[in-house]
C-alpha positions as a Markdown table, in Angstrom:
| # | Residue | x | y | z |
|---|---|---|---|---|
| 1 | Met | 125.1 | 38.1 | -255.4 |
| 2 | Gly | 121.3 | 37.4 | -256.3 |
| 3 | Phe | 118.2 | 37.8 | -253.8 |
| 4 | Tyr | 118.5 | 34.2 | -252.5 |
| 5 | Glu | 122.1 | 34.9 | -251.2 |
| 6 | Asn | 121.5 | 38.1 | -249.9 |
| 7 | His | 118.3 | 37.9 | -248.2 |
| 8 | Ile | 117.0 | 34.4 | -248.2 |
| 9 | Leu | 120.3 | 32.1 | -247.2 |
| 10 | Pro | 121.4 | 34.5 | -244.4 |
| 11 | Arg | 118.3 | 33.9 | -242.8 |
| 12 | Ile | 118.7 | 30.0 | -242.9 |
| 13 | Ile | 122.1 | 30.3 | -242.0 |
| 14 | Asp | 121.6 | 32.4 | -238.7 |
| 15 | Ser | 118.4 | 30.0 | -237.9 |
| 16 | Ala | 120.4 | 26.9 | -238.7 |
| 17 | Cys | 123.5 | 28.4 | -236.6 |
| 18 | Ser | 121.5 | 29.6 | -233.6 |
| 19 | Thr | 119.8 | 26.2 | -232.1 |
| 20 | Lys | 120.2 | 25.6 | -228.6 |
| 21 | Pro | 122.8 | 22.8 | -228.7 |
| 22 | Ile | 125.0 | 25.2 | -231.2 |
| 23 | Leu | 124.9 | 28.0 | -229.1 |
| 24 | Lys | 125.9 | 25.8 | -226.2 |
| 25 | Gln | 128.7 | 24.8 | -228.3 |
| 26 | Arg | 129.8 | 28.4 | -229.0 |
| 27 | Glu | 129.7 | 29.3 | -225.2 |
| 28 | Lys | 132.4 | 26.7 | -224.6 |
| 29 | Ile | 135.2 | 28.6 | -227.2 |
| 30 | Val | 134.1 | 32.3 | -227.5 |
| 31 | Pro | 134.6 | 33.4 | -223.9 |
| 32 | Gln | 138.5 | 32.4 | -224.3 |
| 33 | Ala | 138.9 | 35.1 | -226.8 |
| 34 | Lys | 141.5 | 37.9 | -226.1 |
| 35 | Gly | 143.1 | 41.0 | -227.0 |
| 36 | Arg | 142.9 | 41.8 | -230.9 |
| 37 | Val | 140.6 | 39.1 | -232.5 |
| 38 | Leu | 140.2 | 37.8 | -235.8 |
| 39 | Glu | 136.8 | 35.9 | -236.3 |
| 40 | Val | 136.8 | 33.9 | -239.4 |
| 41 | Gly | 133.2 | 34.0 | -241.0 |
| 42 | Met | 131.7 | 36.3 | -238.4 |
| 43 | Gly | 128.5 | 35.7 | -240.5 |
| 44 | Ser | 125.6 | 37.5 | -238.6 |
| 45 | Ala | 127.6 | 38.1 | -235.6 |
| 46 | Ile | 126.1 | 35.4 | -233.3 |
| 47 | Asn | 129.0 | 35.0 | -231.2 |
| 48 | Leu | 129.1 | 38.6 | -230.2 |
| 49 | Pro | 127.1 | 38.0 | -226.8 |
| 50 | Phe | 129.4 | 35.2 | -225.6 |
| 51 | Tyr | 132.9 | 37.1 | -225.5 |
| 52 | Asn | 134.3 | 38.3 | -222.7 |
| 53 | Ala | 134.3 | 42.2 | -223.2 |
| 54 | Asp | 136.7 | 43.0 | -220.2 |
| 55 | Asn | 139.2 | 40.9 | -222.1 |
| 56 | Val | 139.0 | 42.1 | -225.7 |
| 57 | Glu | 140.3 | 44.8 | -227.3 |
| 58 | Met | 138.6 | 44.9 | -230.7 |
| 59 | Val | 137.3 | 42.2 | -233.5 |
| 60 | Trp | 138.3 | 42.0 | -237.0 |
| 61 | Gly | 134.8 | 40.1 | -238.7 |
| 62 | Leu | 135.9 | 38.3 | -241.7 |
| 63 | Glu | 132.9 | 37.7 | -243.6 |
| 64 | Pro | 132.4 | 37.9 | -247.8 |
| 65 | Ser | 128.8 | 37.6 | -247.7 |
| 66 | Glu | 127.0 | 41.1 | -247.9 |
| 67 | Gly | 123.7 | 39.6 | -246.8 |
| 68 | Met | 125.4 | 38.1 | -243.6 |
| 69 | Arg | 126.9 | 41.5 | -242.7 |
| 70 | Leu | 123.7 | 43.2 | -243.1 |
| 71 | Lys | 122.1 | 40.5 | -240.8 |
| 72 | Ala | 124.3 | 41.1 | -238.4 |
| 73 | Ala | 123.9 | 45.1 | -238.1 |
| 74 | Pro | 121.4 | 44.8 | -235.2 |
| 75 | Arg | 123.8 | 42.7 | -232.9 |
| 76 | Leu | 126.7 | 44.9 | -233.7 |
| 77 | Ser | 125.2 | 48.2 | -232.6 |
| 78 | Gln | 125.1 | 46.7 | -229.3 |
| 79 | Ser | 128.7 | 45.7 | -229.1 |
| 80 | Ala | 130.6 | 46.7 | -226.1 |
| 81 | Phe | 134.0 | 46.5 | -228.3 |
| 82 | Pro | 135.0 | 47.9 | -231.6 |
| 83 | Val | 134.1 | 45.4 | -234.3 |
| 84 | Glu | 135.6 | 45.8 | -238.1 |
| 85 | Trp | 134.3 | 44.3 | -241.0 |
| 86 | Leu | 136.5 | 42.7 | -243.6 |
| 87 | Gly | 134.3 | 41.8 | -246.6 |
| 88 | Leu | 137.0 | 39.0 | -247.9 |
| 89 | Pro | 136.8 | 35.3 | -248.0 |
| 90 | Gly | 139.0 | 33.1 | -245.5 |
| 91 | Glu | 141.5 | 32.8 | -248.3 |
| 92 | Glu | 142.4 | 36.4 | -248.6 |
| 93 | Ile | 142.6 | 37.9 | -244.8 |
| 94 | Pro | 143.8 | 41.8 | -245.4 |
| 95 | Leu | 145.8 | 41.9 | -242.2 |
| 96 | Asp | 149.5 | 42.0 | -241.4 |
| 97 | Asp | 151.6 | 39.6 | -240.3 |
| 98 | Asn | 151.2 | 38.9 | -236.2 |
| 99 | Ala | 148.3 | 41.1 | -236.0 |
| 100 | Ala | 145.8 | 38.9 | -234.1 |
| 101 | Asp | 146.1 | 37.9 | -230.4 |
| 102 | Thr | 143.2 | 35.1 | -231.1 |
| 103 | Val | 142.0 | 33.5 | -234.3 |
| 104 | Leu | 138.3 | 32.3 | -233.6 |
| 105 | Leu | 136.7 | 29.4 | -236.2 |
| 106 | Thr | 133.0 | 28.7 | -235.3 |
| 107 | Phe | 131.0 | 26.7 | -237.8 |
| 108 | Thr | 133.1 | 28.4 | -240.5 |
| 109 | Leu | 135.7 | 25.8 | -241.6 |
| 110 | Cys | 133.2 | 23.9 | -243.3 |
| 111 | Thr | 132.3 | 26.6 | -245.8 |
| 112 | Ile | 136.0 | 27.8 | -247.1 |
| 113 | Pro | 136.5 | 26.4 | -250.5 |
| 114 | Asp | 140.3 | 26.7 | -250.4 |
| 115 | Phe | 140.6 | 25.7 | -246.5 |
| 116 | Ala | 144.3 | 24.9 | -246.6 |
| 117 | Lys | 145.0 | 28.4 | -248.2 |
| 118 | Ala | 142.8 | 30.2 | -245.5 |
| 119 | Leu | 144.3 | 28.3 | -242.6 |
| 120 | Glu | 147.6 | 29.4 | -243.9 |
| 121 | Gln | 146.4 | 32.7 | -243.8 |
| 122 | Met | 145.1 | 32.5 | -240.3 |
| 123 | Arg | 148.5 | 31.1 | -239.4 |
| 124 | Arg | 150.2 | 34.1 | -240.8 |
| 125 | Val | 148.3 | 36.8 | -239.1 |
| 126 | Leu | 148.4 | 35.0 | -235.4 |
| 127 | Lys | 150.7 | 36.4 | -232.8 |
| 128 | Pro | 153.8 | 34.1 | -231.7 |
| 129 | Gly | 152.0 | 32.9 | -228.7 |
| 130 | Gly | 148.4 | 33.5 | -230.1 |
| 131 | Lys | 145.7 | 31.1 | -229.9 |
| 132 | Leu | 143.5 | 29.6 | -232.6 |
| 133 | Leu | 139.7 | 28.7 | -231.1 |
| 134 | Phe | 137.8 | 26.4 | -232.8 |
| 135 | Ser | 134.2 | 24.8 | -233.0 |
| 136 | Glu | 133.5 | 22.9 | -235.9 |
| 137 | His | 131.4 | 19.9 | -236.9 |
| 138 | Gly | 133.1 | 17.5 | -239.5 |
| 139 | Ser | 133.6 | 13.8 | -240.1 |
| 140 | Ala | 132.3 | 11.3 | -237.5 |
| 141 | Pro | 134.2 | 8.6 | -236.1 |
| 142 | Asp | 131.8 | 5.9 | -236.8 |
| 143 | Glu | 132.1 | 4.2 | -240.4 |
| 144 | Asp | 128.3 | 4.0 | -241.2 |
| 145 | Val | 127.8 | 7.7 | -240.3 |
| 146 | Arg | 130.9 | 8.8 | -242.3 |
| 147 | Lys | 129.5 | 7.0 | -245.5 |
| 148 | Trp | 126.3 | 8.9 | -245.3 |
| 149 | Gln | 128.5 | 12.1 | -245.0 |
| 150 | Asp | 130.1 | 11.3 | -248.1 |
| 151 | Arg | 126.7 | 10.6 | -249.7 |
| 152 | Val | 125.0 | 13.4 | -248.6 |
| 153 | Asn | 127.6 | 16.2 | -248.6 |
| 154 | Pro | 127.7 | 16.9 | -252.4 |
| 155 | Val | 123.9 | 17.7 | -252.3 |
| 156 | Trp | 124.4 | 19.1 | -248.8 |
| 157 | Lys | 126.7 | 21.7 | -249.4 |
| 158 | Ile | 124.5 | 23.1 | -252.5 |
| 159 | Phe | 121.3 | 24.1 | -250.4 |
| 160 | Ala | 123.3 | 24.8 | -247.3 |
| 161 | Gly | 125.6 | 27.7 | -248.4 |
| 162 | Gly | 128.8 | 25.7 | -249.3 |
| 163 | Cys | 128.8 | 23.8 | -245.9 |
| 164 | Asn | 130.7 | 20.6 | -245.9 |
| 165 | Ile | 129.6 | 17.9 | -243.3 |
| 166 | Asn | 132.8 | 15.6 | -243.6 |
| 167 | Arg | 135.9 | 17.4 | -243.2 |
| 168 | Asp | 138.7 | 16.2 | -240.6 |
| 169 | Val | 138.8 | 19.2 | -238.7 |
| 170 | Pro | 141.7 | 18.0 | -236.4 |
| 171 | Arg | 143.7 | 16.6 | -239.5 |
| 172 | Leu | 143.3 | 20.0 | -241.3 |
| 173 | Leu | 144.7 | 22.1 | -238.5 |
| 174 | Lys | 147.6 | 20.0 | -238.1 |
| 175 | Glu | 148.4 | 19.6 | -241.9 |
| 176 | Ser | 148.3 | 23.5 | -241.6 |
| 177 | Gly | 151.1 | 23.9 | -239.2 |
| 178 | Phe | 148.7 | 24.0 | -236.1 |
| 179 | Lys | 149.5 | 22.4 | -232.7 |
| 180 | Ile | 146.3 | 21.2 | -231.1 |
| 181 | Glu | 146.3 | 22.0 | -227.3 |
| 182 | Ser | 142.9 | 20.8 | -226.5 |
| 183 | Leu | 140.6 | 18.8 | -228.0 |
| 184 | Asp | 136.8 | 17.7 | -227.3 |
| 185 | Thr | 134.3 | 15.9 | -229.5 |
| 186 | Met | 130.4 | 14.8 | -229.2 |
| 187 | Tyr | 127.4 | 14.0 | -231.1 |
| 188 | Leu | 125.3 | 17.1 | -231.1 |
| 189 | Pro | 121.9 | 16.1 | -229.1 |
| 190 | Gly | 118.8 | 17.2 | -231.5 |
| 191 | Thr | 120.9 | 17.4 | -234.8 |
| 192 | Pro | 120.7 | 14.8 | -237.8 |
| 193 | Arg | 123.5 | 12.5 | -237.0 |
| 194 | Val | 125.2 | 13.1 | -240.5 |
| 195 | Ala | 125.9 | 16.5 | -239.4 |
| 196 | Ala | 126.0 | 16.3 | -235.7 |
| 197 | Phe | 129.5 | 15.4 | -234.8 |
| 198 | Gln | 131.4 | 18.4 | -233.1 |
| 199 | Tyr | 135.3 | 19.4 | -232.5 |
| 200 | Trp | 136.0 | 22.0 | -230.4 |
| 201 | Gly | 139.4 | 23.1 | -228.6 |
| 202 | Val | 142.4 | 25.4 | -228.8 |
| 203 | Ala | 145.0 | 25.1 | -231.2 |
| 204 | Ser | 148.6 | 27.3 | -231.3 |
| 205 | Glu | 151.4 | 27.4 | -233.9 |
| 206 | Arg | 153.7 | 24.5 | -233.9 |
């Protein structure tokens, strides 16, 4: 990985993913995590302050970017529970079957190239009765916005670390064998409408 990927891009992503509206979205989902947690795309560990430490045994942080892991170091040093890095992409989760009580996805599914394989891996490692918690942006319900998402996406993902703004998150979860137990949506305020539509909720294995 080059200088941009290890030093510039992590700063850009950390800043973009820690705006006040996005932090409010994280606050809705992350505290629900329990037990042994797999956080997919842990990035710079923005979620750490939102965990309820009393309910969390440990967290596996799946993050392939060395630059993001380095960016996370100051936050990890203040963690109230153990965090173990897994330096692989979402398509390659190096955990045993039924290892995690919770899988956490926050603003991550948009960046995984083979999202179907990654979701299959998440389902594999999630214990029976476990929960997949998600807060993601994606395809908007309004046709005019969707058209712009499709137009902008090829260029957007080049400059945004592979981020896709037009993925239908609930459909992808259902097609991968998850049952959505709760789902809320909204356009995030203070965000360009083309990238503002949010999904958040809880899913489990069907």
